[in-house]
SELUM-650984 format. One record per residue: residue in three letters; x, y, z of N, C-alpha, C, CB in turn; chain. Coordinates in steps of 0.02 Angstrom, whole numbers. Each point is the difference from the previous one (the first is absolute). Glycine has a CB too. Layout:
R  type    n_px    n_py    n_pz   ca_px   ca_py   ca_pz    c_px    c_py    c_pz   cb_px   cb_py   cb_pz  mol
R   ALA       X       Y       Z       X       Y       Z       X       Y       Z       X       Y       Z    A
...
// end
This chain:
R  type    n_px    n_py    n_pz   ca_px   ca_py   ca_pz    c_px    c_py    c_pz   cb_px   cb_py   cb_pz  mol
R   MET      42     -60       0     -42      60       0      44      62       0     -92     -61      61    A
R   HIS      78     107    -105      41      60      -6     -23      53      50      21     -25    -122    A
R   THR      24      50     160     -16      53      49      25      66     -27       6     -80      97    A
R   PRO     -51     128    -110      22      64     -27      44      36      50    -104       7     -68    A
R   THR     155      24      43      46      38      42     -20      73       0      92     -81     -24    A
R   VAL     -81     112      80     -14      71       7      65      38      -3    -103     -22      70    A
R   GLU     111      61    -120      62      38      -9       0      60      48       8     -37    -120    A
R   SER      51      49     148       7      58      43       0      63     -42      65     -67      85    A
R   PRO     -91     121     -59      -1      62     -39      70      24     -15    -109      31      52    A
R   PRO     120      -4    -110      67      23     -18      24      56      45     -22     -33    -118    A
R   ARG      86      29     135      29      53      42      11      63     -41      55     -87      72    A
R   PRO     -65     145     -41      14      62     -36      74       6     -15    -100      55      54    A
R   PRO     119     -22    -108      70       9     -16      37      34      58     -28       7    -121    A
R   ALA      93     -23     126      39      26      56       1      76       1      71    -103      -4    A
R   HIS     -68     133     -55       5      73      -1     -64      33      25      79      -8     -96    A
R   ARG    -137     -26      85     -62      27      26      -4      -6      75     -56     -30    -107    A
R   THR      79     -26     133       1      -9      73      45      52      33     -21    -122     -15    A
R   ALA      80     133     -15      47      50      27     -30      70      -3      96     -72     -35    A
R   ALA    -131      86     -20     -30      67      -8     -54      11      53      24      -4    -123    A
R   ARG     -64     -47     136     -53       6      51      31      10      69     -77     -71     -70    A
R   PHE     128      31      84      33       5      65      31      69       9      23    -123      -1    A
R   ALA      10     147     -52      30      67       3     -53      53       9      94     -40     -72    A
R   GLY    -152      31      39     -54      49       6     -26       3      71     -30     -20    -118    A
R   VAL      21     -38     150     -24      -2      69      50      34      47     -63    -106     -25    A
R   LEU     126      91      15      52      30      43       5      75     -11      64    -107      -3    A
R   ALA     -69     129     -59       4      71     -15     -60      37      30      63     -25    -105    A
R   LEU    -122      -3      97     -60      31      27       3       4      76     -66     -42     -98    A
R   SER      88     -11     129       5      -1      74      52      51      24     -33    -122       1    A
R   SER      89     127     -37      52      47      19     -24      72      -6      87     -82     -37    A
R   VAL    -121      97     -18     -25      68     -11     -52      17      52      23     -10    -123    A
R   LEU     -68     -37     137     -52      12      50      30      15      68     -78     -74     -64    A
R   LEU     127      33      84      32      11      64      37      67       1      12    -124      16    A
R   LEU      21     140     -71      36      64      -5     -48      59       8      85     -55     -75    A
R   VAL    -143      51      42     -49      54       5     -26       7      71     -33     -19    -120    A
R   LEU      18     -37     152     -27       2      68      51      28      49     -73     -97     -27    A
R   VAL     136      77      19      53      26      44      11      74     -11      55    -113       0    A
R   THR     -53     134     -64      11      71     -16     -57      43      25      66     -34    -100    A
R   ALA    -128       8      93     -59      37      23     -11      -5      75     -50     -21    -111    A
R   GLN      92     -19     144      -6     -11      72     -71     -21      19      90      85      19    A
R   TRP    -113    -137     -52     -66     -27      14      -3     -23      72     -14     -36    -120    A
R   ARG     -33      64     157       0      -7      73       0     -73      24     -59     108       4    A
R   PRO      15    -152     -29       2     -69      25      68     -33      -9    -121      -9     -26    A
R   LEU     155      23     -30      65     -29     -12      52      28      48     -30     -17    -120    A
R   ILE      29      83     129      48      32      44     -11     -22      72       5      98     -77    A
R   THR     -68    -106      97     -16     -24      67      26     -70      12    -101      72       1    A
R   MET      91    -115     -51      25     -69       6      76       0       5     -99     -42     -65    A
R   ASP     132      81      23      73       5       4      23      20      69       3      30    -121    A
R   GLY     -35      21     149      20      24      66     -12     -51      54     -26     114     -38    A
R   ASP     -31    -148      37     -15     -50      51      51     -57      -1    -122      29      -9    A
R   VAL     136     -54     -51      48     -56      -6      70      22      22     -68     -48     -94    A
R   SER      88     107      72      68      24      16       9      13      75       6      52    -114    A
R   ARG     -56     -24     146       5      12      72       3     -66      39     -61     108     -14    A
R   THR      22    -157      -9       1     -65      34      67     -35      -7    -123      -9     -20    A
R   THR     149       6     -42      64     -34     -10      57      38      34     -43     -45    -109    A
R   HIS      37     111     114      53      37      34       2     -17      74     -12      93     -82    A
R   ARG     -47    -101     112      -1     -20      71      33     -69       9    -106      66      18    A
R   TRP      92    -110     -64      32     -66       3      76       6      -8    -105     -52     -47    A
R   ALA     126      95       1      72       8     -13      36      27      62     -24      19    -122    A
R   VAL      -8      26     157      30      28      61       2     -52      55     -41     114     -32    A
R   ASP     -12    -154      37      -4     -50      53      43     -62     -13    -115      40      23    A
R   GLU     135     -50     -85      39     -60     -19      66      22     -33    -107     -68     -15    A
R   PRO     154      93      54      63      25     -29      40     -54     -36       2      85      89    A
R   GLY      -6    -148     -66      36     -54     -34     -25     -11     -70      20     -53     110    A
R   VAL     -86      49    -118     -29      -8     -67      16      60     -43     -92     -70      49    A
R   THR      89     129     -20      14      61     -37      72       1     -26     -85      61      69    A
R   HIS     132     -85     -27      70      -3     -21       9     -48     -59      35      25     118    A
R   VAL     -68     -82    -116       3     -47     -56     -29      31     -63      -9     -97      81    A
R   CYS     -47     133     -74     -31      33     -57      47      52     -31    -112     -18      51    A
R   ARG     149      53      -9      47      50     -27      56     -33     -38     -28      76      96    A
R   ILE      53    -132     -71      53     -36     -36     -26     -24     -68      51     -35     110    A
R   LEU    -110       6    -110     -28     -26     -62     -13      55     -51     -52     -92      65    A
R   THR      22     147     -43     -18      53     -47      59      42     -22    -111       2      53    A
R   ASP     162       4     -10      58      42     -16      55     -37     -37     -27      68      99    A
R   TRP      27    -135     -94      54     -38     -31     -24     -54     -47      67      23     101    A
R   VAL    -109     -68     -77     -20     -57     -41     -47      21     -56      12     -74      99    A
R   TRP     -63     114     -83     -50      20     -49       6      72     -22     -75     -83      49    A
R   ASP     131     114     -35      11      70     -21      -2       4     -77      70      23     104    A
R   PRO     -97      32    -133      -2       6     -73      68      -9     -33     -96      75      14    A
R   TRP     149     -50      18      66      -8     -31      24     -72       2      27     117      34    A
R   THR     -47    -154      17      15     -72       0     -34     -34     -57      14       2     124    A
R   MET     -78      15    -135     -38     -29     -56      30      20     -67    -103       3      71    A
R   ARG     124      59     -78      30      22     -63      66     -34     -14     -57     109      14    A
R   LEU      97    -119      39      63     -36      -8     -13     -73     -21      54      75      85    A
R   LEU    -105    -106     -57     -19     -67     -20     -20      -1     -74     -37     -26     118    A
R   CYS      -2      75    -137     -20       5     -70      60       9     -46    -109      51      36    A
R   GLY     157      -8     -16      60      10     -40      43     -62      -5      -2     118      34    A
R   ALA       7    -156      22      39     -61      -1     -30     -52     -47      35      22     118    A
R   VAL    -101     -28    -118     -33     -46     -45       9      22     -73     -85     -28      89    A
R   ALA      82      93    -101      10      26     -68      70     -15     -25     -83      91      23    A
R   LEU     133     -83      20      69     -16     -19       7     -74     -15      42      95      70    A
R   TRP     -73    -137     -29       3     -72     -12     -34     -19     -66       0     -19     124    A
R   LEU     -56      50    -139     -34     -14     -63      42      20     -60    -109      17      58    A
R   ALA     141      41     -53      41      24     -56      63     -41      -9     -46     114      19    A
R   TRP      74    -139      36      65     -34      -4      -8     -75     -13      48      86      78    A
R   ARG     -91    -120     -38      -6     -72      -5     -50     -23     -53      31      -5     120    A
R   CYS     -83      44    -130     -54     -22     -45       0      37     -66     -66     -29     100    A
R   ALA     110      78    -107       2      41     -60     -69      30     -15      93     -71     -45    A
R   ALA    -130      86      98     -67      29      -7       4      75      13     -56    -110      35    A
R   ARG      90     145     -80      11      71      12     -64      41      -2     113     -14     -50    A
R   TRP    -159      -5       6     -63      36      -4     -39      -8      66      -4     -17    -125    A
R   THR       1     -43     152     -35     -12      62      33      36      58     -37    -111     -43    A
R   ALA     104     111      43      36      36      53     -15      75      -3      91     -87      -4    A
R   LEU     -89     115     -56     -16      71      -8     -72      14      19      85       9     -91    A
R   TRP    -130     -52      71     -71       7      16     -11       0      76     -30     -57    -107    A
R   LEU      66      14     142      -7      -4      73      23      64      34      17    -123      -8    A
R   VAL      41     148     -13      27      61      30     -43      60     -15     115     -48      -9    A
R   VAL    -136      55     -54     -41      57     -20     -67       0      36      56       0    -112    A
R   THR     -87     -59     119     -64      -4      35       7      23      72     -35     -94     -75    A
R   CYS      87      71     109      10      21      70      12      75       4      47    -113      26    A
R   ALA      -9     139     -73      14      72       0     -64      41     -12     116     -24     -42    A
R   LEU    -157       1      -5     -63      34     -14     -48      -4      60      14     -25    -122    A
R   GLY     -14     -32     156     -41      -6      60      22      50      53     -18    -121     -26    A
R   THR      83     129      35      26      48      48     -19      72     -20      95     -78      27    A
R   LEU     -89      93     -91     -19      67     -25     -74      13      12      91      -7     -86    A
R   LEU    -133     -43      74     -72       9      10     -16      14      73     -21     -76     -97    A
R   GLN      50      37     142     -17       9      71      24      67      25       6    -123      17    A
R   GLN      54     145     -37      25      64      23     -40      58     -29     114     -50      10    A
R   SER    -135      43     -72     -41      53     -31     -67       7      36      55     -22    -111    A
R   LEU     -86     -35     127     -64       2      36       8      29      70     -38     -98     -66    A
R   LYS      94      83      98      12      29      66       1      77      -4      65    -102      33    A
R   VAL     -33     128     -84       4      72      -8     -69      30     -16     119     -11     -40    A
R   VAL    -155     -22      -6     -65      25     -21     -51      -2      57      25     -38    -117    A
R   VAL     -29     -19     151     -50      -7      53      21      39      62     -30    -113     -44    A
R   GLY      93     108      63      25      39      57     -33     -18      66      24      90     -79    A
R   ARG     -39    -152      89     -34     -21      62      48      -3      58     -82     -66     -68    A
R   SER      61      93     125      43      -1      59      -1     -69      32     -22     122      19    A
R   ARG      77    -140      13       5     -63      35     -33       6      69     107     -29     -62    A
R   PRO    -121     -28      93     -27       2      69      49      35      47     -65    -106     -22    A
R   VAL      38     141      70      41      35      50     -24     -21      69      19      99     -78    A
R   PHE      29    -121     120     -16     -21      68      47      35      48     -41    -112     -40    A
R   PRO      19     125     102      44      33      49      58     -43      22     -98      64      39    A
R   ASP      92    -130     -47      53     -47      19      15     -47     -58     -36       6     122    A
R   PRO      62      19    -177      11     -43     -59      52     -54      14     -29      96     -74    A
R   VAL      20    -153      38      48     -55       7      45      -5     -61     -83     -62      70    A
R   ASP      69     102    -122      41       1     -60     -15      64     -38       2    -127      -7    A
R   SER      38     141     -44     -12      60     -41      14     -17     -73      32      76      97    A
R   ALA     -58     -34    -142      10     -10     -71      -3      67     -35     -50    -116       6    A
R   HIS      77     117     -66       3      62     -39     -50      -2     -57     122      15      31    A
R   TYR    -129      43     -64     -44       8     -58     -73      -8      20      92     -43     -74    A
R   ALA    -136      52      26     -72      -4      12     -21     -73       9     -18     105     -67    A
R   ALA     -45    -115      87     -22     -66      21     -28     -43     -56     -24      50     109    A
R   PHE     -14     -21    -155     -36     -41     -49      34       2     -68    -107      22      61    A
R   PRO     119     -81     -91      -8     -68      27      62     -22      39     -77     -28     -96    A
R   SER      71     -28     129      57     -27      37      52     -26     -50     -74     -31      98    A
R   GLY     134      60     -95      54     -22     -44      23     -70      16      35     118     -13    A
R   HIS     -34    -135      77      20     -67      20     -48     -52     -28      51      46     105    A
R   ALA    -116     -34     -97     -50     -48     -23       0      -6     -76     -70      25     100    A
R   MET      75      31    -134      -1      -2     -73      62     -33     -29     -69     103       1    A
R   THR     127     -86      26      62     -30     -25       1     -75      11      60     108      22    A
R   ALA     -82    -130      37      -2     -72      14     -46     -36     -48      24      23     121    A
R   MET     -83       7    -135     -47     -31     -46      29      -4     -70     -94      44      69    A
R   VAL     126       9     -92      28       0     -68      56     -52      -7     -29     122     -11    A
R   VAL      77    -120      57      58     -44      -5     -21     -73       9      74      91      42    A
R   CYS    -113    -106      10     -21     -69      11     -44     -26     -56       7      20     124    A
R   GLY     -52      23    -149     -43     -20     -54      38     -16     -64     -89      69      49    A
R   LEU     136     -27     -67      40     -12     -60      43     -63       6       1     124     -20    A
R   LEU      31    -132      77      43     -59       9     -41     -64       1      82      71      64    A
R   LEU    -141     -69     -34     -42     -60      -1     -20     -17     -72     -43      28     114    A
R   TRP      26      22    -153     -19     -13     -69      58     -29     -40     -84      92       7    A
R   LEU     144     -67       5      59     -26     -35      12     -73      19      50     115      -3    A
R   LEU     -58    -131      67       8     -70      21     -53     -45     -34      48      39     111    A
R   HIS    -109     -15    -112     -54     -39     -32      14      -9     -74     -81      44      84    A
R   ARG     106       8    -116      15      -3     -72      55     -51     -15     -35     120     -11    A
R   ARG      82    -127      57      56     -46     -11     -20     -72      19      80      93      21    A
R   GLY    -138    -102       8     -23     -67      16      41     -34      54     -41      -9    -115    A
R   VAL      53      43     170      41     -28      54     -39     -56      35      59     110      15    A
R   GLY     -24    -149      24     -31     -56      36     -50      24      51     103     -65     -18    A
R   ARG    -147      18      37     -53      17      47      26      24      67     -72     -83     -57    A
R   ALA     124      50      82      27      19      66      26      72      -1      30    -120      22    A
R   LEU       9     137     -74      26      68      -5     -56      50      -9     106     -45     -49    A
R   TRP    -155      28       8     -55      47     -12     -40      12      64      -6     -40    -119    A
R   ASN     -10     -13     156     -38       8      61      38      41      52     -56    -110     -23    A
R   THR     122      98      27      41      38      47       1      74     -19      71    -102      20    A
R   ALA     -61     116     -84       2      69     -23     -67      34      11      86     -31     -85    A
R   LEU    -140      -5      73     -66      29       9     -13      18      73     -41     -67     -97    A
R   VAL      60      23     142     -10      13      71      42      60      22     -23    -122      20    A
R   VAL      86     124     -41      44      56      18     -28      66     -27      99     -78       0    A
R   ALA    -124      77     -62     -27      61     -31     -62      24      37      46     -36    -111    A
R   VAL     -91      -9     126     -62      20      35      16      28      69     -64     -89     -62    A
R   ILE     109      55      99      19      24      66      33      69      -5      15    -119      39    A
R   SER      27     129     -89      35      63      -8     -47      57     -16     100     -63     -38    A
R   VAL    -144      52     -11     -47      53     -20     -48      17      56       9     -38    -119    A
R   ALA     -38     -14     150     -47      13      55      37      28      61     -74     -92     -43    A
R   GLY     131      62      58      37      20      60      24      71      -2      34    -117      11    A
R   VAL      -9     140     -68      26      68      -2     -56      51       9      93     -38     -75    A
R   GLY    -153      21      48     -56      46       9     -21       3      73     -37     -25    -115    A
R   LEU      35     -32     148     -20      -2      70      50      36      45     -59    -108     -22    A
R   THR     124     100       7      50      34      42      -3      75      -7      74     -99     -12    A
R   ARG     -91     124     -48      -4      72      -9     -58      30      40      49     -13    -115    A
R   VAL    -104     -23     119     -56      24      40      15      -8      75     -80     -30     -93    A
R   TRP     110     -27     111      18     -12      71      46      54      26     -13    -123     -18    A
R   LEU      62     143     -23      49      51      22     -27      71      -4      89     -76     -39    A
R   GLY    -150      84      15     -32      66       1      27      48     -51     -20     -18     117    A
R   VAL      50      -7    -172      27      45     -51     -44       2     -63     115     -24      44    A
R   HIS    -168     -17     -44     -47       1     -57     -70     -14      25      90     -39     -78    A
R   TRP    -139      70      44     -69     -18      10     -15     -66     -37     -32     123      11    A
R   PRO     -17    -161      11     -16     -63     -35     -14       9     -74     -45     -42     106    A
R   THR      12      96    -124     -16      11     -71      62      17     -41    -113      38      33    A
R   ASP     166     -13      -1      63      10     -36      28     -67     -23      25     103      68    A
R   VAL     -29    -152     -23      24     -67     -16     -44     -32     -54      45     -12     117    A
R   LEU    -110      19    -109     -46     -28     -50      13      31     -69     -87     -20      89    A
R   GLY      97      85     -90      16      34     -64      64     -26     -30     -60     100      40    A
R   GLY     111    -112       2      63     -27     -26      -9     -69     -29      60      67      84    A
R   TRP    -100    -109     -50     -12     -67     -26     -36       2     -67      -5     -43     117    A
R   LEU     -48      83    -122     -39       4     -62      42      26     -58    -103      19      68    A
R   LEU     139      35     -56      41      29     -53      57     -46     -20     -29     114      42    A
R   GLY      58    -148       7      53     -48     -16     -25     -57     -42      56      31     106    A
R   ALA    -115     -57     -89     -29     -55     -39     -16      24     -71     -47     -51     104    A
R   LEU      24     113    -111     -15      27     -66      63       5     -42     -97      63      48    A
R   VAL     151     -40     -19      64       5     -35      22     -69     -24      32     101      69    A
R   VAL     -39    -152     -26      21     -68     -18     -41     -25     -59      33     -22     119    A
R   VAL     -99      29    -116     -43     -25     -54      17      34     -66     -91     -22      83    A
R   LEU     100      88     -83      16      36     -61      69     -20     -26     -72      95      37    A
R   ALA     120    -103       8      68     -18     -20       2     -70     -31      45      74      90    A
R   VAL     -82    -120     -60      -2     -68     -26     -30       0     -70     -11     -46     116    A
R   ARG     -40      86    -126     -31       3     -67      49      28     -51    -112      15      53    A
R   VAL     151      35     -35      50      28     -44      51     -53     -18     -16     113      50    A
R   HIS      38    -151       0      50     -53     -14     -29     -53     -46      52      21     112    A
R   GLN    -115     -39    -102     -31     -51     -42      -7      23     -72     -60     -42      99    A
R   LEU      48     106    -109      -6      27     -68      67       0     -35     -96      71      37    A
R   ARG     149     -59       1      68       2     -30      30     -69      -5      15     115      46    A
R   ARG     -28    -158       4      28     -67       2     -56     -50      12     111      44      42    A
R   PRO    -151     -61     -93     -57     -45      11      22     -67      29     -60      56     -95    A
// end
């Protein structure tokens, strides 16, 4: 007896999926940017409530705060991430003769840095201020440079690993490290009272948007 098979619906082309994902990220980033710039009261109130609560925790838990400062100032610092990106680019150009990919990696990270610094100047959002701060930071608050840089670098490196078809163990390890790094750096910035929660969210959204657009550019040049 013949049993009819049910065919699965065709998947949309990769470029359409990427375009939709980029559209969602862009719309979310713009919406958050508008709300922050307009100082929408519910958002500002939420930022203040979360920041005051985490600051009390940071003051009451000096050991945890010290660990957060080490992680954010050394392990997940934007310059640490950029140096990692540069080291991978050099390895790609030297060992793999992938000069285009190496250049693409460096340029994407540089453009991400330019975007975040430009938005800081344009938005000009002040950082949280407490009478007993546990840390300090320079420049404007929105978006978080730490969160955005971590998202860009980790996202690009994960995609490169996936593209090279690395083993499952290496991929799973890299994925866990990337998720912990991106999430962890955002949490440490809020814990230390140098960023509002929406600064971190904005950094994550913009960083993800940069990654999606950069990957699409690479696919168009190197299918």
